C-alpha positions in Angstrom: 131.1 220.5 195.7 132.2 217.3 196.8 136.2 218.5 196.0 135.4 221.8 198.2 133.9 219.4 201.1 136.7 217.5 201.0 138.9 220.6 201.3 137.1 221.6 203.9 137.1 218.3 205.6 141.0 218.2 205.4 141.1 221.8 206.8 139.3 221.1 209.7 141.1 218.2 210.1 144.2 220.2 209.8 142.8 222.7 212.5 142.5 219.6 214.7 146.2 218.0 214.5 147.5 221.4 215.7 145.6 221.9 218.4 146.1 218.2 219.3 150.0 219.3 219.4 149.1 222.1 221.5 147.4 219.6 223.8 150.1 217.2 224.0 152.7 220.4 225.0 151.4 219.8 228.7 150.6 216.7 230.9 147.3 218.7 232.1 146.1 218.6 228.6 147.5 215.6 226.6 144.5 213.3 227.1 142.5 216.4 224.9 145.6 216.5 222.6 144.7 212.6 222.0 141.2 213.3 221.4 141.6 216.2 219.0 144.1 214.0 217.3 142.0 210.9 216.5 139.1 213.0 215.8 141.6 214.9 212.7 142.4 211.7 212.2 138.8 210.2 211.5 137.7 213.4 209.5 140.5 213.2 207.1 140.0 209.1 206.6 136.2 210.1 205.8 137.3 212.7 203.6 139.8 210.5 201.8 137.0 207.7 201.4 134.3 210.4 199.6 137.0 212.3 197.7 136.0 212.8 193.9 137.2 209.6 192.2 137.2 207.0 194.6 135.1 204.9 193.4 134.1 201.4 194.9 137.4 200.1 194.4 139.3 202.1 196.1 136.9 202.6 198.7 137.2 198.6 199.2 140.6 198.8 199.5 141.1 201.8 201.6 139.1 199.7 204.2 141.1 196.8 204.0 144.3 198.5 204.5 142.7 200.0 207.5 140.9 197.0 209.0 144.3 195.1 208.7 146.4 197.9 210.0 143.9 199.2 212.8 143.6 195.5 214.1 147.3 195.0 214.3 147.8 198.3 215.9 145.2 197.5 218.7 146.8 194.2 219.4 150.3 195.8 219.7 149.1 198.8 221.7 146.9 196.1 224.2 150.4 194.1 224.7 153.1 196.7 225.0 154.6 197.3 227.9 155.8 200.9 228.6 159.4 200.1 228.7 158.8 198.6 224.9 157.2 201.9 223.9 160.6 203.6 222.7 161.4 200.9 220.2 158.2 200.6 219.4 157.7 204.1 218.4 161.3 203.4 216.4 159.6 200.8 214.8 156.5 202.9 213.9 158.7 205.4 212.1 160.4 203.0 209.9 157.0 201.9 208.6 155.9 205.2 207.7 159.6 206.1 206.0 158.7 202.9 203.7 155.1 203.9 202.9 156.8 207.2 201.7 159.0 204.8 199.5 155.9 202.8 198.3 154.3 206.3 197.4 157.0 207.4 195.9 157.4 204.6 193.8 153.7 204.5 193.1 153.5 207.8 191.7 156.5 207.5 189.8 155.6 204.3 187.7 151.8 205.7 187.3 151.9 209.4 187.5 148.5 209.5 185.4 146.6 208.1 189.1 147.8 211.3 190.5 147.9 213.9 188.1 151.0 214.4 187.5 152.0 213.8 184.1 152.4 210.3 182.2 155.3 207.4 182.4 158.5 209.2 181.0 156.6 212.4 181.2 156.5 213.3 184.9 156.0 217.0 185.7 159.7 218.2 187.1 158.3 219.6 189.9 156.3 216.3 190.9 160.1 214.6 190.4 161.7 217.2 192.7 159.4 216.1 195.4 159.1 212.6 194.5 162.7 212.4 195.0 163.0 214.2 198.1 160.2 212.0 199.7 161.9 208.8 198.4 165.4 209.6 200.3 164.0 210.5 203.3 161.5 207.9 203.8 164.5 205.0 202.8 166.8 206.9 205.5 164.0 206.8 207.7 163.2 203.4 207.4 166.7 202.2 207.9 167.9 204.0 211.0 164.6 203.7 212.1 165.1 199.6 212.0 168.5 200.5 213.5 167.5 202.3 216.5 165.0 199.8 217.3 167.8 197.1 216.8 169.6 199.3 219.6 166.6 200.1 222.4 165.4 196.3 221.8 168.9 195.1 222.7 169.0 192.9 219.5 172.6 195.2 218.8 174.9 196.8 220.8 174.2 200.1 222.2 177.8 201.1 221.4 179.0 203.3 218.4 180.0 201.6 215.6 182.5 203.3 214.5 185.2 202.9 211.8 188.0 205.3 209.9 187.1 207.1 207.4 183.1 207.0 208.3 182.3 210.7 208.4 183.9 211.4 205.2 182.1 208.3 203.8 179.3 209.6 205.3 179.8 213.0 203.6 180.5 211.5 200.2 177.5 209.4 200.0 175.5 212.6 201.0 176.2 214.6 197.8 176.3 211.8 196.1 172.7 211.4 197.1 171.9 214.9 195.8 174.2 214.7 192.3 171.5 211.6 191.8 168.7 213.6 193.0 169.6 216.7 190.2 170.0 214.1 187.5 166.9 212.2 188.1 164.8 215.1 187.9 166.4 215.7 185.0 166.3 212.2 183.0 163.0 210.4 185.0 165.2 207.7 185.0 163.9 204.7 186.8 167.5 203.2 187.0 168.1 206.4 189.0 165.1 206.3 190.9 166.2 202.9 192.3 169.7 203.5 192.5 168.7 206.9 194.8 166.5 204.3 197.0 169.1 201.7 197.6 172.0 204.8 198.2 169.0 206.4 200.8 168.5 203.0 202.7 172.5 202.3 203.0 173.0 206.3 204.0 170.5 205.5 206.8 171.6 202.5 207.9 175.8 204.4 208.4 173.7 207.5 209.9 172.5 205.7 213.2 174.9 202.7 213.7 177.9 205.8 215.4 174.8 206.8 217.3 175.5 205.5 221.0 173.0 204.3 223.7 173.0 206.9 225.4 171.7 209.5 222.1 169.2 207.6 221.4 165.7 209.9 223.0 167.1 212.3 220.6 167.5 209.6 217.6 164.0 208.9 218.1 162.6 212.4 218.0 165.2 213.2 214.9 163.2 210.0 213.3 160.3 211.4 213.7 160.9 214.8 212.5 162.4 212.6 209.1 159.1 210.3 209.2 157.2 214.1 208.8 159.0 215.4 206.0 158.8 212.4 204.2 155.2 212.7 204.4 155.1 216.2 203.5 157.5 215.4 200.5 155.1 212.7 199.1 152.1 215.2 200.0 153.5 217.4 197.2 154.1 214.9 195.2 150.5 213.6 195.1 148.6 217.1 195.6 147.2 216.0 198.9 147.3 219.1 201.2 146.6 217.0 204.6 149.3 215.3 204.0 151.5 217.9 203.2 150.3 220.2 206.4 150.3 216.6 208.8 153.6 216.0 207.4 155.3 219.7 208.4 153.5 220.0 211.8 155.0 216.0 212.7 158.8 217.1 211.0 159.0 220.7 212.7 157.8 219.5 216.3 160.3 216.5 215.8 162.8 219.2 214.8 161.7 221.6 217.8 162.0 218.4 220.4 165.0 217.5 219.3 167.0 221.0 219.3 165.4 220.9 222.5 166.6 218.0 224.0 170.3 218.7 222.5 170.2 221.5 224.8 169.4 219.6 227.4 172.7 217.7 226.7 174.5 220.4 226.1 175.6 218.9 222.4 174.6 220.1 218.9 171.9 218.1 216.5 175.1 217.9 214.1 177.4 216.5 216.8 174.8 213.3 217.7 173.9 212.8 214.4 177.3 212.6 213.4 179.5 211.2 215.9 177.0 210.4 219.0 178.3 209.4 222.6 177.8 206.1 225.0 177.8 202.4 224.6 177.6 200.0 226.6 180.9 200.2 228.1 183.6 201.4 225.7 183.6 204.6 227.7 183.8 203.7 231.2 187.3 204.0 231.1 187.4 207.7 230.3 184.7 208.2 233.0 186.3 208.7 236.3 189.0 206.3 237.0 188.7 202.8 238.4 186.5 201.6 241.4 189.6 200.7 243.4 191.2 204.1 243.8 187.5 205.0 245.5 186.3 204.7 249.0 183.9 201.9 249.2 180.1 202.6 248.8 178.0 202.8 251.3 175.2 200.0 251.2 172.1 200.5 253.6 168.8 199.0 253.4 165.2 199.2 252.8 164.6 200.2 256.7 167.2 202.6 257.0 165.8 204.4 253.9 162.4 204.2 255.5 163.9 205.8 258.9 165.2 208.7 257.5 162.9 209.4 254.9 160.0 209.4 257.5 162.2 212.3 259.4 162.7 214.5 256.2 161.0 217.4 255.0 162.0 217.6 252.3 162.2 214.9 249.6 162.9 215.0 245.8 162.6 211.7 243.6 164.4 211.2 240.4 162.7 208.6 238.2 165.2 206.9 235.5 165.0 203.8 233.0 165.5 201.7 235.9 162.1 202.5 237.4 160.6 202.0 233.8 161.6 198.5 233.7 160.9 197.1 237.3 157.6 199.0 236.7 157.4 200.5 240.0 156.0 204.1 239.4 152.5 203.0 241.3 154.5 202.0 244.3 156.9 205.1 244.1 153.9 207.1 244.0 152.4 205.1 247.0 155.3 205.8 249.0 155.3 209.1 248.4 151.8 209.5 249.1 152.6 207.8 252.7 155.7 210.5 253.4 153.2 212.9 252.4 151.0 212.1 255.7 154.5 212.3 257.5 154.9 215.9 256.7 157.2 215.8 253.9 156.9 218.0 250.6 157.3 215.8 248.0 158.7 216.9 244.2 160.0 214.4 241.0 163.0 215.4 239.3 162.8 214.9 235.3 166.2 215.0 232.9 164.8 215.6 229.5 166.8 212.4 228.3 165.5 210.3 231.1 164.3 207.0 230.0 165.0 205.9 226.0 162.1 208.4 224.2 161.5 212.2 225.2 158.7 212.4 228.1 159.4 208.5 229.0 159.2 209.3 232.8 156.1 212.2 232.9 154.3 209.6 231.0 154.7 207.0 233.7 154.2 209.4 236.4 150.6 210.3 235.0 150.2 206.6 234.2 150.8 206.2 238.4 148.6 209.5 239.2 151.4 211.1 240.2 150.1 215.0 240.6 151.4 217.0 237.6 152.0 220.2 239.8 154.7 217.9 241.5 156.4 216.8 238.5 159.4 219.4 237.5 161.8 219.6 234.6 165.7 220.0 235.5 165.8 223.7 235.0 162.9 224.4 237.8 164.2 221.6 240.0 168.0 221.9 240.2 168.3 224.8 242.7 166.1 222.8 245.1 168.4 219.7 245.6 170.5 221.8 248.1 167.9 222.2 250.3 166.2 218.1 249.9 167.0 216.3 252.9 166.6 213.3 250.9 167.5 212.8 247.5 165.9 209.4 246.4 167.2 208.0 242.8 165.4 205.4 241.1 167.1 203.9 238.1 168.5 207.3 236.7 172.4 206.7 236.2 174.1 209.0 233.3 171.9 211.6 234.2 172.8 212.1 238.0 176.5 211.4 237.3 178.8 214.5 238.9 181.4 213.7 236.2 179.6 215.6 233.6 180.7 218.5 235.4 183.9 217.9 236.5 185.8 215.1 234.3 186.7 216.5 230.8 187.8 213.1 229.6 184.7 211.4 230.2 182.3 210.6 227.7 179.2 212.5 229.2 181.4 215.7 229.9 179.8 218.7 229.0 176.0 217.5 229.9 173.5 219.4 232.8 172.8 216.7 235.1 170.3 216.7 237.9 172.4 217.8 241.1 171.2 215.2 243.1 174.7 215.1 244.9 173.8 218.5 247.1 171.1 216.6 248.9 172.2 216.0 252.6 171.4 212.2 251.8 171.0 210.6 248.7 169.3 207.0 247.9 170.2 205.2 244.9 168.2 202.2 244.0 170.4 200.1 241.5 170.7 196.4 240.9 174.4 196.8 240.9 177.5 198.8 240.3 177.2 198.8 236.5 178.1 201.8 234.5 174.9 203.7 232.8 173.8 203.2 229.4 176.9 205.7 228.6 179.0 203.1 229.5 180.5 205.7 232.7 181.1 204.7 235.5 179.0 207.4 238.0 181.0 209.1 240.8 177.8 209.5 242.8 177.8 206.1 244.1 181.5 206.8 246.1 180.4 210.1 247.5 180.0 210.2 251.6 176.3 211.2 251.4 175.2 208.3 249.1 173.7 205.3 250.1 173.3 202.5 247.6 169.8 200.4 248.0 171.0 197.0 245.9 167.9 195.0 244.2 164.8 195.9 242.2 163.5 199.0 242.1 160.1 197.6 242.7 160.6 195.5 245.3 162.9 197.8 247.4 160.4 200.5 246.9 157.5 198.1 248.3 160.0 197.5 251.2 160.4 201.0 252.1 156.6 201.4 252.2 156.0 198.2 254.4 158.6 200.0 256.9 156.5 203.5 256.7 153.7 201.7 257.4 154.7 199.9 260.7 
């Protein structure tokens, strides 16, 4: 009876997780989706504690783990800035990967506790599941650590490339597959740890050649890896909920990665094996020296306010610079004032704006920007030609016309927001530095572009003050 109730509770939790994903697919239902996910996890935890055979000791250990982890998570959630959320997500992915490695090790050395055999006599199917969970978990851990370091600025965002790199990765991948097969046949402890060490190395080698501009896709892919690692371990320990949850996370992460790669006009294989972008290495390939161009036009917030006050259609293009300056609230305030002047306001979001999927959407939602004003690239691109003003605040690579015209550019072929087609483009930026991909932005030098140099929040605040006069 107890086992039946536990299975039923896991089924209910699984349904809630599915509803959570469905809710998170739309900004208007995202809060409800989060609620479904939290309720589902609460049910799952309680069901696990009440499973037959848990015992008082097991319950105490689980509750102690929940208390420690919950406290750490709460403190991090309260202190984390929105600009640091991408690296926090990468760090959490690394923990999921390491958890899979630990569970695989526990199952291997104490198989009787999981009902998969005895030491030296583990079921073949369990060895397959265990080795896959181990390998994917280890790759996820080391890859996520590198992603965290790049996103947090603790190492260069430039691709780290050396001769024969792809061949080495392919050889290590083939060797890993051979070792997994040998481990399933022999159940050798030595092979278990060789698989773990090789997987840690492979995760490191897979991520270092990926440049900063590809980090949103990397975060999404690592999310997928962590799900598959959890699913593999779920099979090993016979936990239905872990299998379902891991498969949901793995599949949704893979789908999101595909969508983002499509948004950059790149294949997932290309991103994972090559990557593009960096801190400056691609700049020379990105459209020529500034000395050969017309000088940029620099304006003032007062100039921008005057032109925007007389505009009928304004499209705001947020980017990572807005996140760094925490300018989303004042941007919404500016938009509200312009609406009172009769302007039509829209927000244009590129699939890889920011440093993680949905980064800009979350920031705008935090500022209570109406959902119906926020549009994705495919919806909004045709409207730039009719816009009186495009207000670009911290978005660089995703607005660079070189992606359409310069075949030597590192971002060539990536779909961009066609802001250059607006009558006037205001580009808010601290200086003339290139974007995260290291490519100089041709938009700076267009005759209809006016640069507004300075901190994104302060510049926008000055525009607001001018609009209020």
